N, CA, C and O atoms as a GROMACS GRO file, in nm:
protein
  316
    1UNK      N    1   6.762  12.151   4.006
    1UNK     CA    2   6.764  12.011   4.038
    1UNK      C    3   6.745  11.997   4.189
    1UNK      O    4   6.813  12.062   4.268
    2UNK      N    5   6.651  11.911   4.228
    2UNK     CA    6   6.623  11.893   4.370
    2UNK      C    7   6.731  11.808   4.434
    2UNK      O    8   6.803  11.737   4.364
    3UNK      N    9   6.743  11.813   4.566
    3UNK     CA   10   6.842  11.729   4.633
    3UNK      C   11   6.822  11.579   4.604
    3UNK      O   12   6.919  11.506   4.588
    4UNK      N   13   6.698  11.536   4.598
    4UNK     CA   14   6.673  11.394   4.569
    4UNK      C   15   6.716  11.358   4.427
    4UNK      O   16   6.769  11.249   4.403
    5UNK      N   17   6.694  11.448   4.334
    5UNK     CA   18   6.736  11.424   4.195
    5UNK      C   19   6.888  11.417   4.186
    5UNK      O   20   6.943  11.334   4.114
    6UNK      N   21   6.954  11.505   4.258
    6UNK     CA   22   7.101  11.504   4.260
    6UNK      C   23   7.153  11.374   4.318
    6UNK      O   24   7.248  11.314   4.267
    7UNK      N   25   7.090  11.330   4.427
    7UNK     CA   26   7.132  11.205   4.491
    7UNK      C   27   7.113  11.087   4.395
    7UNK      O   28   7.203  11.004   4.381
    8UNK      N   29   6.997  11.081   4.331
    8UNK     CA   30   6.971  10.970   4.238
    8UNK      C   31   7.065  10.975   4.118
    8UNK      O   32   7.111  10.871   4.070
    9UNK      N   33   7.095  11.094   4.069
    9UNK     CA   34   7.187  11.108   3.957
    9UNK      C   35   7.327  11.058   3.995
    9UNK      O   36   7.391  10.986   3.919
   10UNK      N   37   7.373  11.096   4.113
   10UNK     CA   38   7.504  11.051   4.160
   10UNK      C   39   7.505  10.900   4.176
   10UNK      O   40   7.603  10.835   4.140
   11UNK      N   41   7.399  10.843   4.230
   11UNK     CA   42   7.390  10.698   4.246
   11UNK      C   43   7.394  10.628   4.110
   11UNK      O   44   7.457  10.524   4.094
   12UNK      N   45   7.326  10.688   4.012
   12UNK     CA   46   7.325  10.629   3.877
   12UNK      C   47   7.465  10.631   3.815
   12UNK      O   48   7.506  10.534   3.752
   13UNK      N   49   7.536  10.740   3.833
   13UNK     CA   50   7.671  10.750   3.777
   13UNK      C   51   7.762  10.646   3.841
   13UNK      O   52   7.836  10.577   3.771
   14UNK      N   53   7.756  10.635   3.972
   14UNK     CA   54   7.841  10.539   4.044
   14UNK      C   55   7.808  10.396   4.004
   14UNK      O   56   7.896  10.310   4.003
   15UNK      N   57   7.683  10.370   3.971
   15UNK     CA   58   7.639  10.234   3.936
   15UNK      C   59   7.690  10.189   3.799
   15UNK      O   60   7.685  10.070   3.769
   16UNK      N   61   7.738  10.281   3.717
   16UNK     CA   62   7.789  10.244   3.585
   16UNK      C   63   7.930  10.186   3.602
   16UNK      O   64   8.020  10.256   3.646
   17UNK      N   65   7.949  10.058   3.567
   17UNK     CA   66   8.081   9.996   3.586
   17UNK      C   67   8.193  10.070   3.511
   17UNK      O   68   8.305  10.080   3.561
   18UNK      N   69   8.163  10.120   3.393
   18UNK     CA   70   8.264  10.189   3.314
   18UNK      C   71   8.315  10.314   3.386
   18UNK      O   72   8.432  10.350   3.373
   19UNK      N   73   8.229  10.381   3.460
   19UNK     CA   74   8.271  10.499   3.535
   19UNK      C   75   8.382  10.463   3.634
   19UNK      O   76   8.484  10.531   3.641
   20UNK      N   77   8.361  10.355   3.709
   20UNK     CA   78   8.462  10.311   3.805
   20UNK      C   79   8.593  10.275   3.738
   20UNK      O   80   8.701  10.306   3.790
   21UNK      N   81   8.585  10.210   3.623
   21UNK     CA   82   8.705  10.173   3.549
   21UNK      C   83   8.780  10.297   3.502
   21UNK      O   84   8.902  10.307   3.519
   22UNK      N   85   8.708  10.392   3.444
   22UNK     CA   86   8.772  10.513   3.391
   22UNK      C   87   8.837  10.594   3.503
   22UNK      O   88   8.951  10.638   3.489
   23UNK      N   89   8.766  10.614   3.611
   23UNK     CA   90   8.821  10.692   3.723
   23UNK      C   91   8.945  10.623   3.781
   23UNK      O   92   9.045  10.688   3.810
   24UNK      N   93   8.937  10.492   3.798
   24UNK     CA   94   9.053  10.418   3.851
   24UNK      C   95   9.172  10.426   3.757
   24UNK      O   96   9.286  10.441   3.801
   25UNK      N   97   9.147  10.415   3.626
   25UNK     CA   98   9.256  10.423   3.529
   25UNK      C   99   9.318  10.564   3.527
   25UNK      O  100   9.440  10.579   3.517
   26UNK      N  101   9.234  10.665   3.538
   26UNK     CA  102   9.285  10.802   3.543
   26UNK      C  103   9.375  10.821   3.665
   26UNK      O  104   9.483  10.879   3.655
   27UNK      N  105   9.329  10.771   3.780
   27UNK     CA  106   9.408  10.783   3.903
   27UNK      C  107   9.540  10.708   3.891
   27UNK      O  108   9.645  10.760   3.927
   28UNK      N  109   9.534  10.585   3.840
   28UNK     CA  110   9.654  10.504   3.826
   28UNK      C  111   9.754  10.569   3.729
   28UNK      O  112   9.874  10.571   3.755
   29UNK      N  113   9.704  10.622   3.620
   29UNK     CA  114   9.792  10.688   3.522
   29UNK      C  115   9.861  10.809   3.585
   29UNK      O  116   9.981  10.828   3.567
   30UNK      N  117   9.786  10.890   3.658
   30UNK     CA  118   9.846  11.007   3.723
   30UNK      C  119   9.951  10.966   3.827
   30UNK      O  120  10.056  11.029   3.838
   31UNK      N  121   9.921  10.861   3.902
   31UNK     CA  122  10.018  10.812   4.002
   31UNK      C  123  10.143  10.760   3.932
   31UNK      O  124  10.254  10.792   3.974
   32UNK      N  125  10.125  10.681   3.825
   32UNK     CA  126  10.241  10.629   3.752
   32UNK      C  127  10.326  10.743   3.695
   32UNK      O  128  10.449  10.738   3.701
   33UNK      N  129  10.260  10.845   3.639
   33UNK     CA  130  10.334  10.960   3.585
   33UNK      C  131  10.409  11.033   3.696
   33UNK      O  132  10.522  11.079   3.676
   34UNK      N  133  10.347  11.045   3.812
   34UNK     CA  134  10.410  11.113   3.924
   34UNK      C  135  10.534  11.035   3.968
   34UNK      O  136  10.640  11.094   3.991
   35UNK      N  137  10.520  10.905   3.980
   35UNK     CA  138  10.631  10.821   4.026
   35UNK      C  139  10.744  10.820   3.923
   35UNK      O  140  10.862  10.818   3.960
   36UNK      N  141  10.710  10.821   3.796
   36UNK     CA  142  10.810  10.810   3.690
   36UNK      C  143  10.862  10.943   3.638
   36UNK      O  144  10.940  10.946   3.544
   37UNK      N  145  10.819  11.053   3.698
   37UNK     CA  146  10.869  11.184   3.656
   37UNK      C  147  11.018  11.193   3.686
   37UNK      O  148  11.069  11.127   3.777
   38UNK      N  149  11.087  11.275   3.609
   38UNK     CA  150  11.230  11.294   3.631
   38UNK      C  151  11.255  11.340   3.774
   38UNK      O  152  11.176  11.415   3.831
   39UNK      N  153  11.364  11.295   3.831
   39UNK     CA  154  11.396  11.325   3.970
   39UNK      C  155  11.392  11.475   3.999
   39UNK      O  156  11.340  11.516   4.104
   40UNK      N  157  11.444  11.555   3.911
   40UNK     CA  158  11.452  11.700   3.934
   40UNK      C  159  11.328  11.775   3.887
   40UNK      O  160  11.321  11.897   3.905
   41UNK      N  161  11.232  11.708   3.829
   41UNK     CA  162  11.113  11.775   3.775
   41UNK      C  163  11.004  11.785   3.882
   41UNK      O  164  10.904  11.714   3.877
   42UNK      N  165  11.026  11.873   3.976
   42UNK     CA  166  10.934  11.890   4.088
   42UNK      C  167  10.798  11.941   4.044
   42UNK      O  168  10.695  11.904   4.101
   43UNK      N  169  10.798  12.027   3.942
   43UNK     CA  170  10.671  12.082   3.893
   43UNK      C  171  10.581  11.972   3.836
   43UNK      O  172  10.460  11.972   3.859
   44UNK      N  173  10.641  11.880   3.763
   44UNK     CA  174  10.562  11.770   3.705
   44UNK      C  175  10.505  11.682   3.815
   44UNK      O  176  10.387  11.645   3.811
   45UNK      N  177  10.588  11.648   3.913
   45UNK     CA  178  10.538  11.565   4.024
   45UNK      C  179  10.427  11.635   4.099
   45UNK      O  180  10.328  11.572   4.138
   46UNK      N  181  10.442  11.764   4.121
   46UNK     CA  182  10.337  11.839   4.190
   46UNK      C  183  10.208  11.842   4.108
   46UNK      O  184  10.099  11.829   4.163
   47UNK      N  185  10.222  11.857   3.976
   47UNK     CA  186  10.104  11.861   3.889
   47UNK      C  187  10.032  11.726   3.890
   47UNK      O  188   9.909  11.721   3.897
   48UNK      N  189  10.108  11.618   3.882
   48UNK     CA  190  10.046  11.485   3.884
   48UNK      C  191   9.984  11.455   4.022
   48UNK      O  192   9.878  11.393   4.030
   49UNK      N  193  10.050  11.499   4.127
   49UNK     CA  194   9.993  11.480   4.261
   49UNK      C  195   9.863  11.558   4.275
   49UNK      O  196   9.767  11.508   4.334
   50UNK      N  197   9.858  11.679   4.221
   50UNK     CA  198   9.735  11.758   4.224
   50UNK      C  199   9.625  11.689   4.145
   50UNK      O  200   9.508  11.692   4.184
   51UNK      N  201   9.661  11.626   4.034
   51UNK     CA  202   9.564  11.553   3.953
   51UNK      C  203   9.506  11.435   4.032
   51UNK      O  204   9.385  11.412   4.029
   52UNK      N  205   9.592  11.362   4.102
   52UNK     CA  206   9.546  11.249   4.184
   52UNK      C  207   9.451  11.300   4.292
   52UNK      O  208   9.345  11.241   4.315
   53UNK      N  209   9.488  11.408   4.358
   53UNK     CA  210   9.402  11.464   4.462
   53UNK      C  211   9.267  11.507   4.406
   53UNK      O  212   9.164  11.485   4.469
   54UNK      N  213   9.267  11.567   4.288
   54UNK     CA  214   9.142  11.611   4.225
   54UNK      C  215   9.053  11.492   4.189
   54UNK      O  216   8.932  11.496   4.211
   55UNK      N  217   9.112  11.389   4.135
   55UNK     CA  218   9.035  11.268   4.100
   55UNK      C  219   8.975  11.207   4.226
   55UNK      O  220   8.858  11.171   4.228
   56UNK      N  221   9.055  11.195   4.328
   56UNK     CA  222   9.006  11.136   4.454
   56UNK      C  223   8.897  11.222   4.516
   56UNK      O  224   8.799  11.170   4.568
   57UNK      N  225   8.914  11.353   4.511
   57UNK     CA  226   8.812  11.442   4.568
   57UNK      C  227   8.682  11.431   4.489
   57UNK      O  228   8.574  11.429   4.547
   58UNK      N  229   8.692  11.425   4.356
   58UNK     CA  230   8.573  11.409   4.273
   58UNK      C  231   8.500  11.280   4.307
   58UNK      O  232   8.379  11.280   4.326
   59UNK      N  233   8.575  11.170   4.315
   59UNK     CA  234   8.514  11.041   4.348
   59UNK      C  235   8.448  11.045   4.486
   59UNK      O  236   8.336  10.998   4.504
   60UNK      N  237   8.519  11.101   4.582
   60UNK     CA  238   8.468  11.110   4.719
   60UNK      C  239   8.343  11.198   4.726
   60UNK      O  240   8.247  11.165   4.796
   61UNK      N  241   8.344  11.308   4.653
   61UNK     CA  242   8.228  11.397   4.652
   61UNK      C  243   8.107  11.329   4.589
   61UNK      O  244   7.995  11.342   4.639
   62UNK      N  245   8.130  11.258   4.482
   62UNK     CA  246   8.019  11.187   4.416
   62UNK      C  247   7.963  11.078   4.506
   62UNK      O  248   7.842  11.062   4.516
   63UNK      N  249   8.051  11.004   4.573
   63UNK     CA  250   8.006  10.899   4.665
   63UNK      C  251   7.930  10.959   4.783
   63UNK      O  252   7.830  10.904   4.827
   64UNK      N  253   7.979  11.071   4.833
   64UNK     CA  254   7.910  11.137   4.943
   64UNK      C  255   7.774  11.188   4.898
   64UNK      O  256   7.674  11.171   4.969
   65UNK      N  257   7.771  11.249   4.783
   65UNK     CA  258   7.646  11.300   4.728
   65UNK      C  259   7.544  11.188   4.712
   65UNK      O  260   7.425  11.209   4.734
   66UNK      N  261   7.590  11.071   4.674
   66UNK     CA  262   7.500  10.957   4.653
   66UNK      C  263   7.450  10.896   4.783
   66UNK      O  264   7.354  10.820   4.782
   67UNK      N  265   7.514  10.930   4.894
   67UNK     CA  266   7.478  10.862   5.018
   67UNK      C  267   7.420  10.952   5.127
   67UNK      O  268   7.373  10.902   5.229
   68UNK      N  269   7.423  11.082   5.108
   68UNK     CA  270   7.376  11.172   5.214
   68UNK      C  271   7.232  11.216   5.191
   68UNK      O  272   7.180  11.208   5.080
   69UNK      N  273   7.171  11.261   5.298
   69UNK     CA  274   7.033  11.309   5.289
   69UNK      C  275   7.027  11.456   5.248
   69UNK      O  276   6.924  11.502   5.199
   70UNK      N  277   7.136  11.530   5.269
   70UNK     CA  278   7.137  11.672   5.234
   70UNK      C  279   7.249  11.699   5.133
   70UNK      O  280   7.359  11.739   5.172
   71UNK      N  281   7.223  11.676   5.004
   71UNK     CA  282   7.326  11.693   4.902
   71UNK      C  283   7.378  11.836   4.891
   71UNK      O  284   7.485  11.856   4.832
   72UNK      N  285   7.310  11.934   4.944
   72UNK     CA  286   7.358  12.072   4.936
   72UNK      C  287   7.482  12.093   5.023
   72UNK      O  288   7.555  12.190   5.003
   73UNK      N  289   7.508  12.004   5.117
   73UNK     CA  290   7.624  12.016   5.204
   73UNK      C  291   7.752  11.969   5.138
   73UNK      O  292   7.860  11.988   5.193
   74UNK      N  293   7.742  11.909   5.020
   74UNK     CA  294   7.859  11.858   4.950
   74UNK      C  295   7.947  11.972   4.904
   74UNK      O  296   7.899  12.079   4.867
   75UNK      N  297   8.077  11.946   4.907
   75UNK     CA  298   8.172  12.048   4.861
   75UNK      C  299   8.229  12.130   4.972
   75UNK      O  300   8.318  12.212   4.949
   76UNK      N  301   8.181  12.111   5.093
   76UNK     CA  302   8.231  12.189   5.206
   76UNK      C  303   8.326  12.107   5.293
   76UNK      O  304   8.360  12.148   5.404
   77UNK      N  305   8.369  11.990   5.241
   77UNK     CA  306   8.461  11.906   5.316
   77UNK      C  307   8.603  11.935   5.271
   77UNK      O  308   8.625  11.966   5.154
   78UNK      N  309   8.700  11.927   5.361
   78UNK     CA  310   8.839  11.954   5.323
   78UNK      C  311   8.894  11.844   5.232
   78UNK      O  312   8.843  11.732   5.228
   79UNK      N  313   8.997  11.880   5.160
   79UNK     CA  314   9.061  11.786   5.066
   79UNK      C  315   9.131  11.677   5.140
   79UNK      O  316   9.190  11.589   5.078
   0.00000   0.00000   0.00000
């Protein structure tokens, strides 16, 4: 897949309204689970926090991929 094809594919995915809804709902659900985890359940809170970070990183990577001229540089940014 060429860099331009990757960029156009990412733009197409972002343009789908349902994608934004699903990603936002996934993030909100993970945040709610993290907040509502038992006080002493540190592992669960850590797992939900990691899920939120992963969702945000995925969204950010896709948005970056859709907007940059060199899509091969994606994935080298810190979390």
